[in-house]
Chimera marker file (.cmm) of the C-alpha trace (Angstrom):
<marker_set name="trace">
<marker id="1" x="11.602" y="17.528" z="-58.615" r="1" g="1" b="0" radius="0.5"/>
<marker id="2" x="9.206" y="13.939" z="-58.673" r="1" g="1" b="0" radius="0.5"/>
<marker id="3" x="12.534" y="12.297" z="-59.924" r="1" g="1" b="0" radius="0.5"/>
<marker id="4" x="14.852" y="14.206" z="-58.415" r="1" g="1" b="0" radius="0.5"/>
<marker id="5" x="13.591" y="14.628" z="-54.874" r="1" g="1" b="0" radius="0.5"/>
<marker id="6" x="17.280" y="12.489" z="-53.709" r="1" g="1" b="0" radius="0.5"/>
<marker id="7" x="18.947" y="16.051" z="-54.298" r="1" g="1" b="0" radius="0.5"/>
<marker id="8" x="17.598" y="17.651" z="-51.109" r="1" g="1" b="0" radius="0.5"/>
<marker id="9" x="16.134" y="14.871" z="-48.777" r="1" g="1" b="0" radius="0.5"/>
<marker id="10" x="19.476" y="12.934" z="-48.665" r="1" g="1" b="0" radius="0.5"/>
<marker id="11" x="20.825" y="16.691" z="-47.052" r="1" g="1" b="0" radius="0.5"/>
<marker id="12" x="18.290" y="16.077" z="-44.404" r="1" g="1" b="0" radius="0.5"/>
<marker id="13" x="15.533" y="18.560" z="-46.707" r="1" g="1" b="0" radius="0.5"/>
<marker id="14" x="11.211" y="17.501" z="-46.062" r="1" g="1" b="0" radius="0.5"/>
<marker id="15" x="9.303" y="17.903" z="-48.831" r="1" g="1" b="0" radius="0.5"/>
<marker id="16" x="6.429" y="19.463" z="-48.442" r="1" g="1" b="0" radius="0.5"/>
<marker id="17" x="4.330" y="20.084" z="-52.029" r="1" g="1" b="0" radius="0.5"/>
<marker id="18" x="0.863" y="22.662" z="-51.880" r="1" g="1" b="0" radius="0.5"/>
<marker id="19" x="-1.250" y="22.681" z="-54.043" r="1" g="1" b="0" radius="0.5"/>
<marker id="20" x="-5.061" y="24.685" z="-55.207" r="1" g="1" b="0" radius="0.5"/>
<marker id="21" x="-6.625" y="22.381" z="-55.084" r="1" g="1" b="0" radius="0.5"/>
<marker id="22" x="-9.619" y="20.146" z="-52.870" r="1" g="1" b="0" radius="0.5"/>
<marker id="23" x="-9.193" y="17.264" z="-50.961" r="1" g="1" b="0" radius="0.5"/>
<marker id="24" x="-10.455" y="14.263" z="-53.820" r="1" g="1" b="0" radius="0.5"/>
<marker id="25" x="-9.111" y="16.094" z="-56.140" r="1" g="1" b="0" radius="0.5"/>
<marker id="26" x="-5.382" y="15.429" z="-55.044" r="1" g="1" b="0" radius="0.5"/>
<marker id="27" x="-6.476" y="12.007" z="-53.934" r="1" g="1" b="0" radius="0.5"/>
<marker id="28" x="-7.063" y="10.792" z="-57.659" r="1" g="1" b="0" radius="0.5"/>
<marker id="29" x="-4.593" y="11.918" z="-58.489" r="1" g="1" b="0" radius="0.5"/>
<marker id="30" x="-1.901" y="10.837" z="-55.975" r="1" g="1" b="0" radius="0.5"/>
<marker id="31" x="-3.799" y="7.522" z="-56.433" r="1" g="1" b="0" radius="0.5"/>
<marker id="32" x="-3.191" y="7.321" z="-60.201" r="1" g="1" b="0" radius="0.5"/>
<marker id="33" x="0.432" y="8.838" z="-60.043" r="1" g="1" b="0" radius="0.5"/>
<marker id="34" x="1.919" y="9.164" z="-56.419" r="1" g="1" b="0" radius="0.5"/>
<marker id="35" x="4.524" y="11.163" z="-55.126" r="1" g="1" b="0" radius="0.5"/>
<marker id="36" x="7.519" y="9.677" z="-53.826" r="1" g="1" b="0" radius="0.5"/>
<marker id="37" x="6.808" y="13.381" z="-50.570" r="1" g="1" b="0" radius="0.5"/>
<marker id="38" x="3.543" y="14.901" z="-49.031" r="1" g="1" b="0" radius="0.5"/>
<marker id="39" x="0.537" y="17.214" z="-50.416" r="1" g="1" b="0" radius="0.5"/>
<marker id="40" x="-0.678" y="19.650" z="-48.297" r="1" g="1" b="0" radius="0.5"/>
<marker id="41" x="-4.127" y="21.443" z="-50.260" r="1" g="1" b="0" radius="0.5"/>
<marker id="42" x="-4.961" y="24.259" z="-50.031" r="1" g="1" b="0" radius="0.5"/>
<marker id="43" x="-8.057" y="24.900" z="-51.296" r="1" g="1" b="0" radius="0.5"/>
<marker id="44" x="-8.432" y="28.856" z="-50.658" r="1" g="1" b="0" radius="0.5"/>
<marker id="45" x="-5.324" y="29.858" z="-51.217" r="1" g="1" b="0" radius="0.5"/>
<marker id="46" x="-4.620" y="31.540" z="-48.174" r="1" g="1" b="0" radius="0.5"/>
<marker id="47" x="-0.852" y="29.608" z="-47.778" r="1" g="1" b="0" radius="0.5"/>
<marker id="48" x="-0.078" y="30.446" z="-51.804" r="1" g="1" b="0" radius="0.5"/>
<marker id="49" x="-1.807" y="34.288" z="-50.288" r="1" g="1" b="0" radius="0.5"/>
<marker id="50" x="0.898" y="34.257" z="-47.069" r="1" g="1" b="0" radius="0.5"/>
<marker id="51" x="3.716" y="33.686" z="-49.468" r="1" g="1" b="0" radius="0.5"/>
<marker id="52" x="2.950" y="35.428" z="-51.967" r="1" g="1" b="0" radius="0.5"/>
<marker id="53" x="2.596" y="33.358" z="-55.198" r="1" g="1" b="0" radius="0.5"/>
<marker id="54" x="-1.143" y="33.858" z="-56.134" r="1" g="1" b="0" radius="0.5"/>
<marker id="55" x="-1.298" y="34.349" z="-59.308" r="1" g="1" b="0" radius="0.5"/>
<marker id="56" x="-5.279" y="35.536" z="-59.461" r="1" g="1" b="0" radius="0.5"/>
<marker id="57" x="-4.948" y="36.492" z="-62.848" r="1" g="1" b="0" radius="0.5"/>
<marker id="58" x="-2.877" y="36.702" z="-65.915" r="1" g="1" b="0" radius="0.5"/>
<marker id="59" x="-2.130" y="35.482" z="-69.717" r="1" g="1" b="0" radius="0.5"/>
<marker id="60" x="-1.131" y="31.614" z="-67.907" r="1" g="1" b="0" radius="0.5"/>
<marker id="61" x="-3.037" y="31.436" z="-65.061" r="1" g="1" b="0" radius="0.5"/>
<marker id="62" x="-6.156" y="31.567" z="-62.932" r="1" g="1" b="0" radius="0.5"/>
<marker id="63" x="-6.366" y="31.074" z="-59.543" r="1" g="1" b="0" radius="0.5"/>
<marker id="64" x="-2.683" y="29.402" z="-58.936" r="1" g="1" b="0" radius="0.5"/>
<marker id="65" x="0.290" y="30.294" z="-58.049" r="1" g="1" b="0" radius="0.5"/>
<marker id="66" x="3.205" y="30.705" z="-59.353" r="1" g="1" b="0" radius="0.5"/>
<marker id="67" x="5.506" y="27.723" z="-59.174" r="1" g="1" b="0" radius="0.5"/>
<marker id="68" x="7.811" y="28.106" z="-56.462" r="1" g="1" b="0" radius="0.5"/>
<marker id="69" x="10.166" y="26.787" z="-54.026" r="1" g="1" b="0" radius="0.5"/>
<marker id="70" x="10.899" y="27.654" z="-50.584" r="1" g="1" b="0" radius="0.5"/>
<marker id="71" x="14.492" y="26.955" z="-48.361" r="1" g="1" b="0" radius="0.5"/>
<marker id="72" x="13.140" y="26.840" z="-44.515" r="1" g="1" b="0" radius="0.5"/>
<marker id="73" x="15.413" y="25.723" z="-42.275" r="1" g="1" b="0" radius="0.5"/>
<marker id="74" x="14.597" y="24.710" z="-38.707" r="1" g="1" b="0" radius="0.5"/>
<marker id="75" x="12.804" y="27.581" z="-37.248" r="1" g="1" b="0" radius="0.5"/>
<marker id="76" x="10.651" y="29.029" z="-40.111" r="1" g="1" b="0" radius="0.5"/>
<marker id="77" x="13.507" y="31.125" z="-41.198" r="1" g="1" b="0" radius="0.5"/>
<marker id="78" x="12.903" y="31.510" z="-45.339" r="1" g="1" b="0" radius="0.5"/>
<marker id="79" x="16.758" y="30.769" z="-45.699" r="1" g="1" b="0" radius="0.5"/>
<marker id="80" x="15.610" y="31.121" z="-49.684" r="1" g="1" b="0" radius="0.5"/>
<marker id="81" x="13.307" y="30.971" z="-52.285" r="1" g="1" b="0" radius="0.5"/>
<marker id="82" x="12.415" y="30.900" z="-55.682" r="1" g="1" b="0" radius="0.5"/>
<marker id="83" x="8.931" y="32.748" z="-57.224" r="1" g="1" b="0" radius="0.5"/>
<marker id="84" x="8.331" y="31.773" z="-60.948" r="1" g="1" b="0" radius="0.5"/>
<marker id="85" x="7.777" y="34.865" z="-62.953" r="1" g="1" b="0" radius="0.5"/>
<marker id="86" x="5.465" y="32.639" z="-64.687" r="1" g="1" b="0" radius="0.5"/>
<marker id="87" x="3.881" y="29.311" z="-65.059" r="1" g="1" b="0" radius="0.5"/>
<marker id="88" x="6.622" y="27.242" z="-67.969" r="1" g="1" b="0" radius="0.5"/>
<marker id="89" x="9.453" y="28.533" z="-64.982" r="1" g="1" b="0" radius="0.5"/>
<marker id="90" x="9.460" y="25.890" z="-62.175" r="1" g="1" b="0" radius="0.5"/>
<marker id="91" x="12.767" y="26.117" z="-59.683" r="1" g="1" b="0" radius="0.5"/>
<marker id="92" x="15.933" y="23.266" z="-61.303" r="1" g="1" b="0" radius="0.5"/>
<marker id="93" x="15.986" y="20.665" z="-58.394" r="1" g="1" b="0" radius="0.5"/>
<marker id="94" x="19.411" y="20.993" z="-58.798" r="1" g="1" b="0" radius="0.5"/>
<marker id="95" x="19.652" y="24.584" z="-58.143" r="1" g="1" b="0" radius="0.5"/>
<marker id="96" x="17.586" y="23.475" z="-54.490" r="1" g="1" b="0" radius="0.5"/>
<marker id="97" x="20.242" y="21.360" z="-53.490" r="1" g="1" b="0" radius="0.5"/>
<marker id="98" x="22.622" y="23.324" z="-55.181" r="1" g="1" b="0" radius="0.5"/>
<marker id="99" x="21.363" y="26.184" z="-51.960" r="1" g="1" b="0" radius="0.5"/>
<marker id="100" x="20.809" y="24.257" z="-49.525" r="1" g="1" b="0" radius="0.5"/>
<marker id="101" x="24.805" y="22.614" z="-49.407" r="1" g="1" b="0" radius="0.5"/>
<marker id="102" x="25.622" y="26.491" z="-49.764" r="1" g="1" b="0" radius="0.5"/>
<marker id="103" x="23.370" y="26.714" z="-46.750" r="1" g="1" b="0" radius="0.5"/>
<marker id="104" x="24.892" y="24.343" z="-44.797" r="1" g="1" b="0" radius="0.5"/>
<marker id="105" x="28.702" y="25.106" z="-46.067" r="1" g="1" b="0" radius="0.5"/>
<marker id="106" x="28.061" y="28.074" z="-44.448" r="1" g="1" b="0" radius="0.5"/>
<marker id="107" x="25.933" y="26.954" z="-40.705" r="1" g="1" b="0" radius="0.5"/>
<marker id="108" x="28.921" y="25.034" z="-40.755" r="1" g="1" b="0" radius="0.5"/>
<marker id="109" x="31.757" y="27.949" z="-41.880" r="1" g="1" b="0" radius="0.5"/>
<marker id="110" x="29.785" y="29.629" z="-37.854" r="1" g="1" b="0" radius="0.5"/>
<marker id="111" x="30.366" y="27.319" z="-36.367" r="1" g="1" b="0" radius="0.5"/>
<marker id="112" x="34.343" y="28.325" z="-34.491" r="1" g="1" b="0" radius="0.5"/>
<marker id="113" x="35.877" y="25.824" z="-33.188" r="1" g="1" b="0" radius="0.5"/>
<marker id="114" x="37.376" y="25.599" z="-29.843" r="1" g="1" b="0" radius="0.5"/>
<marker id="115" x="40.678" y="26.496" z="-28.119" r="1" g="1" b="0" radius="0.5"/>
<marker id="116" x="43.384" y="23.632" z="-28.219" r="1" g="1" b="0" radius="0.5"/>
<marker id="117" x="45.783" y="25.307" z="-25.996" r="1" g="1" b="0" radius="0.5"/>
<link id1="1" id2="2" r="1" g="1" b="0" radius="0.2"/>
<link id1="2" id2="3" r="1" g="1" b="0" radius="0.2"/>
<link id1="3" id2="4" r="1" g="1" b="0" radius="0.2"/>
<link id1="4" id2="5" r="1" g="1" b="0" radius="0.2"/>
<link id1="5" id2="6" r="1" g="1" b="0" radius="0.2"/>
<link id1="6" id2="7" r="1" g="1" b="0" radius="0.2"/>
<link id1="7" id2="8" r="1" g="1" b="0" radius="0.2"/>
<link id1="8" id2="9" r="1" g="1" b="0" radius="0.2"/>
<link id1="9" id2="10" r="1" g="1" b="0" radius="0.2"/>
<link id1="10" id2="11" r="1" g="1" b="0" radius="0.2"/>
<link id1="11" id2="12" r="1" g="1" b="0" radius="0.2"/>
<link id1="12" id2="13" r="1" g="1" b="0" radius="0.2"/>
<link id1="13" id2="14" r="1" g="1" b="0" radius="0.2"/>
<link id1="14" id2="15" r="1" g="1" b="0" radius="0.2"/>
<link id1="15" id2="16" r="1" g="1" b="0" radius="0.2"/>
<link id1="16" id2="17" r="1" g="1" b="0" radius="0.2"/>
<link id1="17" id2="18" r="1" g="1" b="0" radius="0.2"/>
<link id1="18" id2="19" r="1" g="1" b="0" radius="0.2"/>
<link id1="19" id2="20" r="1" g="1" b="0" radius="0.2"/>
<link id1="20" id2="21" r="1" g="1" b="0" radius="0.2"/>
<link id1="21" id2="22" r="1" g="1" b="0" radius="0.2"/>
<link id1="22" id2="23" r="1" g="1" b="0" radius="0.2"/>
<link id1="23" id2="24" r="1" g="1" b="0" radius="0.2"/>
<link id1="24" id2="25" r="1" g="1" b="0" radius="0.2"/>
<link id1="25" id2="26" r="1" g="1" b="0" radius="0.2"/>
<link id1="26" id2="27" r="1" g="1" b="0" radius="0.2"/>
<link id1="27" id2="28" r="1" g="1" b="0" radius="0.2"/>
<link id1="28" id2="29" r="1" g="1" b="0" radius="0.2"/>
<link id1="29" id2="30" r="1" g="1" b="0" radius="0.2"/>
<link id1="30" id2="31" r="1" g="1" b="0" radius="0.2"/>
<link id1="31" id2="32" r="1" g="1" b="0" radius="0.2"/>
<link id1="32" id2="33" r="1" g="1" b="0" radius="0.2"/>
<link id1="33" id2="34" r="1" g="1" b="0" radius="0.2"/>
<link id1="34" id2="35" r="1" g="1" b="0" radius="0.2"/>
<link id1="35" id2="36" r="1" g="1" b="0" radius="0.2"/>
<link id1="36" id2="37" r="1" g="1" b="0" radius="0.2"/>
<link id1="37" id2="38" r="1" g="1" b="0" radius="0.2"/>
<link id1="38" id2="39" r="1" g="1" b="0" radius="0.2"/>
<link id1="39" id2="40" r="1" g="1" b="0" radius="0.2"/>
<link id1="40" id2="41" r="1" g="1" b="0" radius="0.2"/>
<link id1="41" id2="42" r="1" g="1" b="0" radius="0.2"/>
<link id1="42" id2="43" r="1" g="1" b="0" radius="0.2"/>
<link id1="43" id2="44" r="1" g="1" b="0" radius="0.2"/>
<link id1="44" id2="45" r="1" g="1" b="0" radius="0.2"/>
<link id1="45" id2="46" r="1" g="1" b="0" radius="0.2"/>
<link id1="46" id2="47" r="1" g="1" b="0" radius="0.2"/>
<link id1="47" id2="48" r="1" g="1" b="0" radius="0.2"/>
<link id1="48" id2="49" r="1" g="1" b="0" radius="0.2"/>
<link id1="49" id2="50" r="1" g="1" b="0" radius="0.2"/>
<link id1="50" id2="51" r="1" g="1" b="0" radius="0.2"/>
<link id1="51" id2="52" r="1" g="1" b="0" radius="0.2"/>
<link id1="52" id2="53" r="1" g="1" b="0" radius="0.2"/>
<link id1="53" id2="54" r="1" g="1" b="0" radius="0.2"/>
<link id1="54" id2="55" r="1" g="1" b="0" radius="0.2"/>
<link id1="55" id2="56" r="1" g="1" b="0" radius="0.2"/>
<link id1="56" id2="57" r="1" g="1" b="0" radius="0.2"/>
<link id1="57" id2="58" r="1" g="1" b="0" radius="0.2"/>
<link id1="58" id2="59" r="1" g="1" b="0" radius="0.2"/>
<link id1="59" id2="60" r="1" g="1" b="0" radius="0.2"/>
<link id1="60" id2="61" r="1" g="1" b="0" radius="0.2"/>
<link id1="61" id2="62" r="1" g="1" b="0" radius="0.2"/>
<link id1="62" id2="63" r="1" g="1" b="0" radius="0.2"/>
<link id1="63" id2="64" r="1" g="1" b="0" radius="0.2"/>
<link id1="64" id2="65" r="1" g="1" b="0" radius="0.2"/>
<link id1="65" id2="66" r="1" g="1" b="0" radius="0.2"/>
<link id1="66" id2="67" r="1" g="1" b="0" radius="0.2"/>
<link id1="67" id2="68" r="1" g="1" b="0" radius="0.2"/>
<link id1="68" id2="69" r="1" g="1" b="0" radius="0.2"/>
<link id1="69" id2="70" r="1" g="1" b="0" radius="0.2"/>
<link id1="70" id2="71" r="1" g="1" b="0" radius="0.2"/>
<link id1="71" id2="72" r="1" g="1" b="0" radius="0.2"/>
<link id1="72" id2="73" r="1" g="1" b="0" radius="0.2"/>
<link id1="73" id2="74" r="1" g="1" b="0" radius="0.2"/>
<link id1="74" id2="75" r="1" g="1" b="0" radius="0.2"/>
<link id1="75" id2="76" r="1" g="1" b="0" radius="0.2"/>
<link id1="76" id2="77" r="1" g="1" b="0" radius="0.2"/>
<link id1="77" id2="78" r="1" g="1" b="0" radius="0.2"/>
<link id1="78" id2="79" r="1" g="1" b="0" radius="0.2"/>
<link id1="79" id2="80" r="1" g="1" b="0" radius="0.2"/>
<link id1="80" id2="81" r="1" g="1" b="0" radius="0.2"/>
<link id1="81" id2="82" r="1" g="1" b="0" radius="0.2"/>
<link id1="82" id2="83" r="1" g="1" b="0" radius="0.2"/>
<link id1="83" id2="84" r="1" g="1" b="0" radius="0.2"/>
<link id1="84" id2="85" r="1" g="1" b="0" radius="0.2"/>
<link id1="85" id2="86" r="1" g="1" b="0" radius="0.2"/>
<link id1="86" id2="87" r="1" g="1" b="0" radius="0.2"/>
<link id1="87" id2="88" r="1" g="1" b="0" radius="0.2"/>
<link id1="88" id2="89" r="1" g="1" b="0" radius="0.2"/>
<link id1="89" id2="90" r="1" g="1" b="0" radius="0.2"/>
<link id1="90" id2="91" r="1" g="1" b="0" radius="0.2"/>
<link id1="91" id2="92" r="1" g="1" b="0" radius="0.2"/>
<link id1="92" id2="93" r="1" g="1" b="0" radius="0.2"/>
<link id1="93" id2="94" r="1" g="1" b="0" radius="0.2"/>
<link id1="94" id2="95" r="1" g="1" b="0" radius="0.2"/>
<link id1="95" id2="96" r="1" g="1" b="0" radius="0.2"/>
<link id1="96" id2="97" r="1" g="1" b="0" radius="0.2"/>
<link id1="97" id2="98" r="1" g="1" b="0" radius="0.2"/>
<link id1="98" id2="99" r="1" g="1" b="0" radius="0.2"/>
<link id1="99" id2="100" r="1" g="1" b="0" radius="0.2"/>
<link id1="100" id2="101" r="1" g="1" b="0" radius="0.2"/>
<link id1="101" id2="102" r="1" g="1" b="0" radius="0.2"/>
<link id1="102" id2="103" r="1" g="1" b="0" radius="0.2"/>
<link id1="103" id2="104" r="1" g="1" b="0" radius="0.2"/>
<link id1="104" id2="105" r="1" g="1" b="0" radius="0.2"/>
<link id1="105" id2="106" r="1" g="1" b="0" radius="0.2"/>
<link id1="106" id2="107" r="1" g="1" b="0" radius="0.2"/>
<link id1="107" id2="108" r="1" g="1" b="0" radius="0.2"/>
<link id1="108" id2="109" r="1" g="1" b="0" radius="0.2"/>
<link id1="109" id2="110" r="1" g="1" b="0" radius="0.2"/>
<link id1="110" id2="111" r="1" g="1" b="0" radius="0.2"/>
<link id1="111" id2="112" r="1" g="1" b="0" radius="0.2"/>
<link id1="112" id2="113" r="1" g="1" b="0" radius="0.2"/>
<link id1="113" id2="114" r="1" g="1" b="0" radius="0.2"/>
<link id1="114" id2="115" r="1" g="1" b="0" radius="0.2"/>
<link id1="115" id2="116" r="1" g="1" b="0" radius="0.2"/>
<link id1="116" id2="117" r="1" g="1" b="0" radius="0.2"/>
</marker_set>
């Protein structure tokens, strides 16, 4: 996502990452390896739980979120979601870019031209 984030931001998307880590750990990570988007801290995993992506314990994770991505419109409605079944499955940036395009085309189709007569 880092290297291809412009595929999303050029379409008007705002990217927010959510991490279940401490503020100090995230700050240290970002100091070494900055990201081109904002990261939000969810130390107590409440946001992960609300979005139903929290993975308390499995063979590939302990207290982590499943890799996931949500496209949320300006009114706060989830228009698309991707939630992986394991830690090795990640939402591809091109998939998200294609969904953004599809949603934008759908919005344009909802706008009916005014009758010129």
